[in-house]
Backbone as CSV, one residue per row, in Angstrom:
resi,resn,N_x,N_y,N_z,CA_x,CA_y,CA_z,C_x,C_y,C_z
1,MET,53.289,243.848,56.535,52.227,243.367,55.657,51.509,244.559,55.023
2,ASP,51.165,244.416,53.747,50.529,245.492,52.991,49.031,245.520,53.303
3,THR,48.654,246.211,54.371,47.247,246.289,54.752,46.645,247.617,54.296
4,TYR,45.335,247.682,54.265,44.645,248.904,53.878,43.305,248.923,54.597
5,LYS,42.677,250.091,54.631,41.416,250.252,55.348,40.272,250.556,54.385
6,VAL,39.129,249.973,54.690,37.877,250.326,54.017,36.884,250.639,55.127
7,GLY,36.563,251.909,55.293,35.738,252.297,56.420,36.433,251.965,57.727
8,SER,35.755,251.229,58.586,36.336,250.876,59.886,37.031,249.523,59.862
9,PHE,37.160,248.907,58.688,37.769,247.585,58.563,39.170,247.679,57.975
10,SER,40.032,246.757,58.375,41.377,246.651,57.795,41.558,245.250,57.216
11,PHE,42.184,245.183,56.050,42.383,243.905,55.375,43.785,243.843,54.766
12,SER,44.218,242.617,54.491,45.454,242.429,53.734,45.145,241.938,52.322
13,SER,44.151,241.067,52.159,43.746,240.659,50.815,42.997,241.802,50.150
14,ARG,43.303,242.052,48.880,42.649,243.120,48.123,41.636,242.573,47.123
15,LEU,41.311,241.317,47.277,40.326,240.680,46.411,39.026,240.482,47.183
16,PHE,37.934,241.034,46.651,36.604,240.837,47.199,35.871,239.885,46.256
17,VAL,35.206,238.876,46.795,34.571,237.887,45.928,33.096,237.736,46.260
18,GLY,32.317,237.405,45.218,30.893,237.199,45.371,30.548,235.736,45.539
19,THR,29.257,235.466,45.687,28.804,234.119,46.020,27.746,233.583,45.061
20,GLY,27.412,234.318,44.019,26.364,233.884,43.104,26.883,233.006,41.980
21,LYS,25.974,232.269,41.345,26.201,231.548,40.086,27.020,230.266,40.209
22,TYR,27.328,229.821,41.418,28.058,228.563,41.565,27.118,227.383,41.365
23,ALA,27.674,226.258,40.884,26.852,225.069,40.638,26.352,224.465,41.945
24,THR,27.185,224.510,42.984,26.819,223.954,44.287,27.424,224.808,45.386
25,PHE,26.889,224.683,46.582,27.470,225.370,47.726,28.884,224.852,48.006
26,GLU,29.105,223.572,47.769,30.429,222.992,48.008,31.471,223.613,47.074
27,GLN,31.097,223.797,45.825,32.003,224.441,44.868,32.280,225.878,45.283
28,MET,31.240,226.582,45.709,31.407,227.958,46.173,32.384,228.022,47.348
29,SER,32.196,227.170,48.326,33.057,227.180,49.507,34.516,226.921,49.140
30,ALA,34.739,225.971,48.229,36.104,225.665,47.806,36.731,226.842,47.074
31,ALA,35.960,227.506,46.213,36.483,228.652,45.466,36.765,229.836,46.389
32,LEU,35.884,230.089,47.346,36.129,231.185,48.289,37.434,230.952,49.038
33,GLY,37.650,229.735,49.464,38.891,229.438,50.175,40.116,229.619,49.298
34,ALA,40.027,229.175,48.047,41.169,229.274,47.131,41.482,230.718,46.763
35,SER,40.504,231.612,46.843,40.701,233.009,46.445,41.558,233.801,47.429
36,GLU,41.693,233.282,48.635,42.429,233.964,49.711,41.801,235.306,50.091
37,ALA,40.550,235.518,49.687,39.855,236.755,50.031,39.501,236.770,51.513
38,GLU,39.292,237.967,52.029,38.822,238.130,53.396,37.402,238.660,53.445
39,VAL,36.931,239.210,52.317,35.590,239.782,52.239,34.786,239.020,51.193
40,VAL,33.587,238.615,51.591,32.671,237.917,50.703,31.383,238.717,50.630
41,THR,30.953,239.065,49.430,29.721,239.829,49.288,28.551,238.908,48.966
42,VAL,27.422,239.191,49.612,26.240,238.326,49.524,25.013,239.168,49.192
43,ALA,24.221,238.695,48.228,22.953,239.350,47.898,21.923,238.895,48.933
44,VAL,21.827,239.638,50.007,21.022,239.208,51.151,19.562,239.014,50.765
45,ARG,18.991,239.966,50.031,17.571,239.874,49.681,17.292,238.649,48.831
46,ARG,18.194,238.336,47.912,17.979,237.218,46.990,18.298,235.867,47.628
47,ASP,19.399,235.801,48.386,19.941,234.514,48.817,19.696,234.175,50.285
48,CYS,19.219,235.132,51.071,19.120,234.873,52.507,17.742,235.120,53.098
49,LEU,16.874,235.805,52.345,15.583,236.205,52.901,14.425,235.596,52.114
50,THR,13.314,235.375,52.810,12.084,234.957,52.149,11.404,236.187,51.549
51,GLU,10.353,235.957,50.790,9.612,237.074,50.203,9.062,238.018,51.270
52,ALA,8.755,237.461,52.446,8.216,238.276,53.534,9.296,239.014,54.318
53,GLY,10.574,238.746,53.989,11.665,239.442,54.662,12.257,238.690,55.830
54,GLY,11.795,237.471,56.068,12.363,236.668,57.149,13.568,235.873,56.691
55,ALA,14.285,235.291,57.647,15.476,234.508,57.320,15.087,233.221,56.601
56,ARG,15.760,232.916,55.516,15.485,231.713,54.736,16.198,230.511,55.359
57,GLU,15.537,229.365,55.354,16.195,228.144,55.807,17.253,227.726,54.800
58,ASP,18.381,227.229,55.320,19.505,226.811,54.475,19.897,227.921,53.494
59,SER,20.141,229.113,54.048,20.561,230.235,53.210,22.034,230.094,52.867
60,ILE,22.474,230.945,51.981,23.871,230.898,51.552,24.834,231.156,52.708
61,LEU,24.378,231.887,53.715,25.224,232.178,54.873,25.578,230.924,55.655
62,ASP,24.744,229.888,55.544,25.022,228.630,56.243,26.207,227.891,55.641
63,HIS,26.667,228.347,54.485,27.761,227.659,53.793,29.018,228.535,53.682
64,ILE,29.056,229.602,54.468,30.215,230.487,54.494,30.805,230.486,55.897
65,ASP,32.106,230.339,55.984,32.797,230.313,57.282,32.842,231.734,57.846
66,MET,31.943,232.032,58.762,31.839,233.381,59.324,33.060,233.756,60.153
67,SER,33.786,232.761,60.639,34.977,233.067,61.428,36.145,233.486,60.543
68,ARG,36.067,233.148,59.263,37.152,233.472,58.330,36.854,234.709,57.496
69,PHE,35.589,234.849,57.064,35.236,235.910,56.129,34.396,236.998,56.796
70,THR,34.612,238.224,56.353,33.705,239.322,56.691,32.662,239.414,55.595
71,ILE,31.404,239.358,55.974,30.315,239.399,54.999,30.021,240.852,54.624
72,LEU,29.996,241.106,53.325,29.604,242.408,52.797,28.250,242.241,52.123
73,PRO,27.140,242.583,52.802,25.833,242.464,52.169,25.696,243.446,51.016
74,ASN,25.002,243.040,49.965,24.814,243.948,48.837,23.345,244.076,48.479
75,THR,23.048,245.077,47.682,21.658,245.359,47.286,21.413,244.963,45.838
76,ALA,22.012,243.872,45.409,21.853,243.404,44.027,20.385,243.244,43.680
77,GLY,20.039,243.638,42.453,18.678,243.493,41.975,17.759,244.648,42.305
78,CYS,18.296,245.723,42.888,17.469,246.888,43.218,17.576,247.927,42.101
79,PHE,16.421,248.470,41.698,16.376,249.403,40.580,15.900,250.790,40.980
80,ASN,15.821,251.043,42.272,15.539,252.396,42.745,16.093,252.542,44.156
81,ALA,16.242,253.779,44.579,16.873,254.052,45.867,16.077,253.466,47.030
82,LYS,14.746,253.547,46.956,13.906,253.053,48.050,14.124,251.565,48.292
83,ASP,14.116,250.768,47.215,14.320,249.328,47.358,15.719,249.017,47.876
84,ALA,16.717,249.769,47.410,18.093,249.529,47.847,18.250,249.808,49.334
85,VAL,17.660,250.878,49.808,17.741,251.217,51.232,17.044,250.134,52.062
86,ARG,15.901,249.680,51.586,15.181,248.619,52.306,16.012,247.338,52.354
87,ALA,16.620,246.962,51.233,17.445,245.752,51.204,18.631,245.869,52.158
88,ALA,19.233,247.042,52.205,20.370,247.252,53.102,19.940,247.116,54.560
89,ARG,18.788,247.660,54.895,18.309,247.583,56.277,17.959,246.147,56.665
90,LEU,17.342,245.410,55.754,17.039,244.008,56.021,18.320,243.198,56.212
91,GLY,19.313,243.499,55.376,20.590,242.809,55.505,21.250,243.089,56.847
92,ARG,21.199,244.318,57.277,21.798,244.668,58.559,21.101,243.935,59.702
93,GLU,19.779,243.895,59.665,19.038,243.201,60.724,19.391,241.717,60.757
94,LEU,19.485,241.105,59.585,19.801,239.680,59.526,21.196,239.394,60.074
95,LEU,22.178,240.168,59.635,23.553,239.906,60.052,23.782,240.272,61.509
96,GLU,23.123,241.313,61.988,23.235,241.637,63.402,22.704,240.491,64.250
97,GLY,21.639,239.844,63.769,21.069,238.712,64.497,22.011,237.527,64.564
98,GLN,22.959,237.469,63.624,23.937,236.392,63.621,25.273,236.827,64.209
99,GLY,25.325,238.069,64.685,26.548,238.558,65.313,27.686,238.796,64.350
100,ASN,27.380,239.014,63.076,28.446,239.208,62.089,29.014,240.609,62.168
101,LYS,30.328,240.715,62.137,30.994,242.013,62.307,30.771,242.952,61.119
102,GLY,30.327,242.406,59.987,30.105,243.245,58.825,28.687,243.750,58.690
103,ALA,27.915,243.690,59.759,26.491,244.015,59.667,26.229,245.460,59.288
104,ASN,27.131,246.364,59.619,26.838,247.789,59.466,27.395,248.397,58.181
105,TRP,27.856,247.545,57.264,28.288,248.111,55.992,27.535,247.430,54.861
106,VAL,27.591,248.043,53.684,26.815,247.524,52.575,27.487,247.893,51.260
107,LYS,27.407,246.976,50.315,27.771,247.304,48.937,26.483,247.735,48.232
108,LEU,26.441,248.992,47.859,25.233,249.567,47.285,25.224,249.421,45.773
109,GLU,24.117,248.849,45.263,23.846,248.818,43.830,22.448,249.374,43.599
110,VAL,22.341,250.390,42.773,21.044,250.863,42.284,21.153,250.853,40.761
111,LEU,20.517,249.891,40.136,20.704,249.679,38.705,19.698,250.470,37.885
112,GLY,20.114,250.810,36.655,19.273,251.642,35.795,18.308,250.866,34.933
113,ASP,18.715,249.669,34.476,17.828,248.855,33.645,18.301,247.409,33.683
114,ARG,17.452,246.500,33.217,17.750,245.075,33.307,18.621,244.565,32.155
115,LYS,18.762,245.335,31.100,19.560,244.896,29.957,21.042,245.146,30.191
116,THR,21.403,246.351,30.584,22.817,246.692,30.754,23.294,246.511,32.190
117,LEU,22.375,246.549,33.159,22.716,246.509,34.586,23.705,247.615,34.972
118,LEU,23.681,248.700,34.219,24.519,249.844,34.567,23.877,250.608,35.723
119,PRO,24.683,251.308,36.517,24.125,252.026,37.662,23.243,253.198,37.246
120,ASP,22.217,253.456,38.045,21.412,254.666,37.919,22.117,255.737,38.753
121,PRO,22.751,256.729,38.125,23.565,257.674,38.899,22.761,258.493,39.906
122,ILE,21.544,258.898,39.529,20.738,259.716,40.430,20.262,258.884,41.620
123,GLY,19.741,257.694,41.336,19.301,256.810,42.411,20.441,256.367,43.301
124,THR,21.614,256.168,42.716,22.786,255.752,43.492,23.184,256.825,44.494
125,LEU,23.236,258.077,44.046,23.601,259.163,44.949,22.534,259.342,46.030
126,GLU,21.268,259.246,45.645,20.174,259.387,46.615,20.257,258.306,47.690
127,ALA,20.462,257.063,47.281,20.531,255.962,48.242,21.777,256.064,49.122
128,THR,22.884,256.512,48.537,24.109,256.695,49.324,23.874,257.676,50.455
129,GLU,23.283,258.800,50.139,23.040,259.827,51.156,22.110,259.315,52.252
130,LYS,21.072,258.564,51.866,20.114,258.051,52.849,20.758,257.000,53.756
131,LEU,21.523,256.097,53.169,22.150,255.040,53.962,23.179,255.608,54.943
132,ILE,23.882,256.628,54.526,24.849,257.261,55.429,24.104,257.919,56.594
133,GLU,22.952,258.516,56.323,22.125,259.064,57.399,21.729,257.971,58.397
134,LEU,21.538,256.749,57.892,21.114,255.632,58.730,22.278,254.923,59.405
135,GLY,23.472,255.457,59.233,24.632,254.910,59.936,25.381,253.805,59.232
136,PHE,25.124,253.613,57.943,25.838,252.587,57.189,27.204,253.089,56.713
137,GLU,28.133,252.162,56.572,29.355,252.405,55.816,29.077,251.885,54.408
138,VAL,29.075,252.780,53.428,28.587,252.446,52.089,29.745,252.296,51.113
139,LEU,29.833,251.122,50.503,30.736,250.895,49.379,29.846,250.927,48.144
140,VAL,30.056,251.895,47.285,29.049,252.173,46.267,29.542,251.842,44.858
141,TYR,28.788,250.947,44.210,29.035,250.584,42.816,28.516,251.704,41.918
142,THR,29.381,252.154,41.019,28.997,253.274,40.159,29.627,253.101,38.785
143,ASN,29.272,253.994,37.874,29.917,253.964,36.560,31.280,254.657,36.644
144,ASP,31.928,254.795,35.517,33.315,255.282,35.517,33.400,256.790,35.308
145,ASP,32.441,257.516,35.840,32.397,258.978,35.729,33.127,259.603,36.917
146,PRO,34.253,260.274,36.703,35.007,260.825,37.836,34.261,261.921,38.590
147,ILE,33.359,262.634,37.922,32.593,263.682,38.604,31.616,263.059,39.590
148,LEU,30.866,262.057,39.123,29.940,261.362,40.020,30.705,260.656,41.135
149,ALA,31.836,260.054,40.795,32.638,259.368,41.814,33.005,260.316,42.942
150,LYS,33.414,261.532,42.594,33.779,262.517,43.605,32.552,262.943,44.417
151,ARG,31.397,263.075,43.774,30.169,263.430,44.494,29.828,262.355,45.527
152,LEU,29.988,261.103,45.147,29.697,260.000,46.067,30.666,259.993,47.248
153,LYS,31.925,260.241,46.965,32.895,260.338,48.057,32.530,261.492,48.983
154,ASP,32.229,262.658,48.422,31.882,263.834,49.224,30.613,263.596,50.046
155,ALA,29.727,262.713,49.551,28.506,262.381,50.298,28.808,261.512,51.516
156,GLY,30.018,260.935,51.539,30.415,260.132,52.696,30.633,258.668,52.430
157,ALA,30.650,258.239,51.152,30.863,256.827,50.835,32.209,256.348,51.373
158,ALA,32.209,255.181,52.008,33.444,254.608,52.543,34.380,254.170,51.430
159,SER,33.817,253.786,50.293,34.601,253.428,49.119,33.735,253.636,47.885
160,VAL,34.342,254.156,46.831,33.665,254.251,45.531,34.215,253.139,44.650
161,MET,33.307,252.447,43.930,33.670,251.238,43.188,33.281,251.393,41.725
162,PRO,34.125,252.024,40.915,33.793,252.190,39.491,33.827,250.872,38.738
163,ALA,32.930,250.729,37.775,32.836,249.504,36.991,33.931,249.452,35.944
164,GLY,34.552,248.280,35.799,35.508,248.071,34.726,34.808,247.790,33.406
165,ALA,33.635,247.148,33.492,32.801,246.801,32.341,31.446,246.385,32.910
166,PRO,30.432,246.192,32.070,29.132,245.783,32.595,29.199,244.502,33.429
167,ILE,28.325,244.410,34.429,28.285,243.279,35.352,28.195,241.955,34.596
168,GLY,29.069,241.020,34.952,29.010,239.677,34.400,29.415,239.543,32.949
169,SER,29.922,240.632,32.335,30.225,240.599,30.901,31.537,239.889,30.588
170,GLY,32.472,239.882,31.527,33.776,239.272,31.265,34.618,240.029,30.267
171,LEU,34.272,241.281,30.007,34.979,242.062,28.992,36.289,242.647,29.501
172,GLY,36.530,242.585,30.793,37.767,243.135,31.339,37.659,244.628,31.588
173,ILE,38.798,245.279,31.725,38.825,246.717,32.020,38.780,247.476,30.698
174,LEU,37.576,247.864,30.286,37.394,248.508,28.990,37.820,249.969,28.991
175,ASN,37.824,250.574,30.154,37.868,252.035,30.257,39.047,252.486,31.118
176,ARG,40.228,252.120,30.726,41.393,252.371,31.587,41.582,253.859,31.881
177,ASN,41.399,254.692,30.888,41.588,256.121,31.125,40.542,256.673,32.080
178,SER,39.308,256.212,31.955,38.259,256.668,32.869,38.541,256.202,34.296
179,ILE,39.028,254.970,34.442,39.386,254.480,35.782,40.518,255.326,36.356
180,ARG,41.498,255.667,35.518,42.594,256.543,35.982,42.050,257.885,36.467
181,LEU,41.116,258.456,35.705,40.545,259.742,36.099,39.767,259.623,37.410
182,CYS,39.042,258.532,37.579,38.337,258.312,38.853,39.331,258.219,40.008
183,LEU,40.403,257.485,39.803,41.421,257.350,40.845,42.034,258.705,41.186
184,GLU,42.333,259.478,40.152,42.911,260.802,40.368,41.949,261.700,41.145
185,SER,40.669,261.675,40.773,39.677,262.504,41.430,39.460,262.080,42.879
186,LEU,39.359,260.770,43.112,39.036,260.270,44.445,40.212,260.352,45.408
187,LYS,41.410,260.261,44.889,42.584,260.244,45.762,43.257,261.611,45.886
188,ASP,42.700,262.609,45.240,43.254,263.951,45.332,43.210,264.431,46.779
189,GLY,44.366,264.587,47.384,44.453,265.020,48.773,44.163,263.928,49.784
190,ASP,43.915,262.709,49.327,43.582,261.598,50.232,44.051,260.297,49.587
191,ALA,45.363,260.081,49.593,45.945,258.944,48.880,45.466,257.603,49.416
192,ASP,45.007,257.573,50.658,44.591,256.310,51.265,43.110,255.988,51.028
193,TYR,42.380,256.865,50.344,40.965,256.580,50.112,40.837,255.325,49.240
194,PRO,40.059,254.308,49.687,40.015,253.040,48.957,39.109,253.080,47.734
195,VAL,39.669,252.745,46.592,38.923,252.666,45.332,39.007,251.227,44.849
196,ILE,37.867,250.599,44.685,37.796,249.173,44.336,37.091,249.034,42.994
197,VAL,37.758,248.453,42.028,37.148,248.239,40.717,36.178,247.065,40.818
198,ASP,34.981,247.261,40.307,33.907,246.286,40.473,33.243,246.017,39.130
199,ALA,33.132,244.742,38.773,32.337,244.287,37.619,33.133,244.201,36.322
200,GLY,32.813,243.161,35.557,33.351,243.002,34.213,34.582,242.139,34.092
201,VAL,35.174,241.738,35.218,36.413,240.956,35.169,36.134,239.562,34.605
202,GLY,36.970,239.130,33.659,36.783,237.825,33.055,37.859,236.812,33.384
203,THR,39.084,237.314,33.647,40.190,236.406,33.927,41.254,237.136,34.733
204,ALA,42.305,236.418,35.087,43.298,236.960,36.009,43.998,238.203,35.473
205,SER,44.246,238.253,34.185,44.944,239.411,33.624,44.123,240.691,33.794
206,ASP,42.788,240.580,33.805,41.943,241.756,34.032,42.146,242.307,35.439
207,VAL,42.277,241.419,36.397,42.545,241.827,37.776,43.880,242.552,37.861
208,ALA,44.900,241.983,37.222,46.223,242.604,37.251,46.191,244.002,36.642
209,VAL,45.466,244.172,35.556,45.359,245.488,34.914,44.743,246.503,35.873
210,ALA,43.651,246.124,36.523,42.998,247.040,37.461,43.939,247.455,38.577
211,MET,44.687,246.510,39.099,45.611,246.821,40.188,46.787,247.659,39.696
212,GLU,47.260,247.399,38.479,48.365,248.185,37.922,47.969,249.639,37.685
213,LEU,46.680,249.880,37.480,46.199,251.253,37.325,46.235,252.028,38.635
214,GLY,46.315,251.301,39.750,46.357,251.950,41.056,45.144,251.702,41.919
215,ALA,44.235,250.816,41.483,43.082,250.474,42.319,43.561,249.819,43.608
216,ASP,42.791,249.998,44.659,43.133,249.399,45.952,42.618,247.976,46.076
217,GLY,41.704,247.581,45.210,41.172,246.231,45.249,40.283,245.988,44.053
218,VAL,39.840,244.745,43.917,38.938,244.344,42.835,37.852,243.454,43.430
219,LEU,36.611,243.722,43.050,35.493,242.865,43.443,34.992,242.134,42.210
220,LEU,34.821,240.823,42.327,34.373,240.036,41.185,33.578,238.833,41.651
221,ASN,32.804,238.284,40.742,32.031,237.075,41.025,32.037,236.135,39.827
222,THR,31.455,236.599,38.714,31.253,235.717,37.569,32.560,235.184,37.005
223,GLY,33.620,235.990,37.050,34.905,235.558,36.518,35.402,234.274,37.164
224,ILE,35.055,234.063,38.421,35.401,232.813,39.105,34.282,231.795,38.950
225,ALA,33.070,232.175,39.344,31.960,231.223,39.372,31.636,230.659,37.988
226,GLY,31.859,231.463,36.939,31.540,231.020,35.590,32.663,230.311,34.860
227,ALA,33.822,230.211,35.490,34.955,229.542,34.846,34.724,228.040,34.760
228,ASN,35.409,227.384,33.841,35.290,225.928,33.733,35.733,225.243,35.017
229,ASP,36.745,225.811,35.665,37.233,225.287,36.943,37.296,226.458,37.922
230,PRO,36.222,226.726,38.650,36.186,227.897,39.525,37.286,227.915,40.587
231,VAL,37.658,226.782,41.111,38.669,226.763,42.172,40.026,227.173,41.616
232,ARG,40.393,226.668,40.465,41.655,227.080,39.855,41.635,228.552,39.471
233,MET,40.505,229.012,38.953,40.417,230.422,38.594,40.512,231.300,39.836
234,ALA,39.935,230.862,40.938,40.045,231.620,42.186,41.496,231.753,42.615
235,LYS,42.269,230.679,42.468,43.701,230.743,42.781,44.414,231.720,41.849
236,ALA,44.053,231.686,40.571,44.656,232.603,39.602,44.359,234.050,39.966
237,MET,43.139,234.331,40.376,42.764,235.693,40.771,43.547,236.141,41.995
238,ALA,43.783,235.226,42.929,44.560,235.559,44.125,45.984,235.961,43.754
239,HIS,46.588,235.224,42.823,47.939,235.569,42.362,47.934,236.889,41.595
240,ALA,46.914,237.097,40.775,46.855,238.295,39.936,46.735,239.559,40.779
241,ILE,45.972,239.503,41.859,45.794,240.683,42.693,47.122,241.078,43.317
242,GLN,47.910,240.078,43.697,49.220,240.352,44.290,50.210,240.851,43.235
243,ALA,50.210,240.216,42.068,51.130,240.623,41.006,50.835,242.041,40.541
244,GLY,49.553,242.360,40.354,49.188,243.703,39.913,49.565,244.758,40.927
245,ARG,49.373,244.459,42.198,49.730,245.410,43.260,51.240,245.643,43.298
246,LEU,52.018,244.558,43.202,53.479,244.697,43.200,53.955,245.492,41.994
247,ALA,53.354,245.240,40.826,53.747,245.962,39.619,53.454,247.457,39.758
248,TYR,52.291,247.776,40.337,51.950,249.190,40.552,52.953,249.853,41.490
249,GLN,53.294,249.160,42.564,54.249,249.720,43.521,55.638,249.872,42.913
250,ALA,56.000,248.928,42.029,57.319,248.975,41.402,57.425,250.110,40.394
251,GLY,56.335,250.388,39.672,56.351,251.441,38.659,56.836,250.903,37.322
252,ARG,55.941,250.882,36.340,56.285,250.329,35.036,57.218,251.278,34.271
253,ILE,57.914,250.729,33.309,58.748,251.561,32.450,57.857,252.400,31.532
254,ALA,58.419,253.490,31.031,57.653,254.343,30.124,57.473,253.652,28.773
255,ARG,56.334,253.898,28.135,56.119,253.392,26.785,56.881,254.277,25.794
256,LYS,57.574,253.649,24.861,58.393,254.377,23.900,58.042,253.924,22.482
257,PRO,58.154,254.830,21.519,57.774,254.463,20.152,58.802,253.597,19.430
258,TYR,60.041,253.579,19.925,61.098,252.829,19.251,61.797,251.895,20.224
259,ALA,62.567,250.987,19.675,63.270,249.999,20.486,64.373,250.650,21.315
260,THR,64.629,250.068,22.467,65.757,250.453,23.314,66.510,249.188,23.667
261,ALA,67.775,249.120,23.282,68.545,247.902,23.505,68.684,247.605,24.993
262,SER,68.573,246.330,25.355,68.753,245.929,26.750,70.199,246.114,27.180
263,SER,71.123,245.891,26.258,72.543,246.122,26.542,72.966,247.422,25.873
264,PRO,73.694,248.283,26.567,74.095,249.574,25.983,74.911,249.383,24.710
265,MET,74.686,250.262,23.730,75.450,250.216,22.486,76.781,250.927,22.615
266,GLU,76.834,251.896,23.561,78.045,252.679,23.732,79.195,251.793,24.220
267,GLY,80.360,252.016,23.677,81.554,251.308,24.127,81.789,249.992,23.433
268,LEU,80.887,249.592,22.525,81.097,248.348,21.815,82.235,248.509,20.803
269,ILE,83.033,247.501,20.669,84.126,247.523,19.685,83.569,246.954,18.391
270,GLU,83.631,247.757,17.353,83.087,247.290,16.078,84.024,246.281,15.459
271,ALA,83.428,245.286,14.830,84.224,244.255,14.162,84.891,244.831,12.918
272,THR,86.095,244.407,12.650,86.812,244.852,11.445,86.994,243.671,10.517
273,THR,87.074,243.977,9.239,87.273,242.902,8.272,88.654,243.037,7.649
């Protein structure tokens, strides 16, 4: 089985899915199951905690099969390092109280502004360093800058997660060359280092593209939750992650400027009149 490691965890599914924007908890549960994912990311501060930081009644965690999924808490909605670190710590306390095996890791988001939701590179690096000091395994959402990506890895991030496009935009993988450069930088001398493309996926073909570039996984939410039929789209994403991975392993043919006949021209007997 094609397994891989992210920090201290091992998985076979390379699709990470979110839990926001669904019409109902029942729809969310059905889509999570159809995705065949093993990791589900949850905005703990938004969906699981009260304003005072206590556990919310009937939180989103009550509708996720904890025996099937590993919960990846995230710091969605944080716009500075201090808030992100606090959200991560609250998430850890909540999940530890429920005995969840994913309590000690976090998907880190430190956003720069509310319009673009692009990462704040300085705040992201600051929060990464602090969370690692606190014993977290940090999967860090960042922009597609290979220099920053390498800095985050060197700081100790368990996985660097470059954005394919702005969060929730559905634009797909806009920056293929930048993603390639991030992969090259992060995997230099460490081919097994996990790089997960995060954000911007709109449909199954976007997932396949990310995997064909050599990403180890894809994290998405809106592409499924916002589809007309989220359960069918979740199934499509599950197939796409596998197809893209197989295509990457197989190795695509080279791009050529001119046609190449499928059947050799040499040895053909020319017709005579």
